[in-house]
N, C-alpha and C positions, 0 to 999 in steps of 0.2 A: 538457383539456389536461394532459399529464403533464410535470412538471418533473423534471429530473435533479438528484440531490443527490450531494454529495461523500461518499464512504464512506472513513472514516479507519481505519487499523489501530489496535489497542489499544496503549497505551504499553508493555505487557509484550511484545507481539510485536515492536515496534520495538527494544526493548532486547535481546531475544534475537537479532534479526537483526544488530544492531551488534556484539554479542559474537562471533557466528559470522564476521562480515565482518572483524573485527580479526585473526582467526587466519589469514586468507588473505593471500597476497602479491600485490603488484601494485596498480595504481591503482584507485580506487573506480569502480564502474559509473556510467553516466549516469543522470540522473533518471528517465527512462522505465523503465529496467531495475529500479531500486530500487522504484518504484511497482508494477511487475508482481510482483516477488518478495514484496512485502508485501501484495499484493491491494488496493492503494489506487487507486481509480479512480471513475469515474462509474457510478452504478447508477440504474435507474429504480425509483421507489417503487411499491409495490403499489397498485393502484386499489381504492378503496372503492366498494362497490356500494350 
């Protein structure tokens, strides 16, 4: 049985994203869009043989 684990972006990538986002005008994107842009999602771990 494979469990899915949460993959989190590095702190540095989040900081870079926030800096770039602050330069843009308009409301912030929804949570789903933020996770997509940062590559933050569920991934399947590699199976050990």
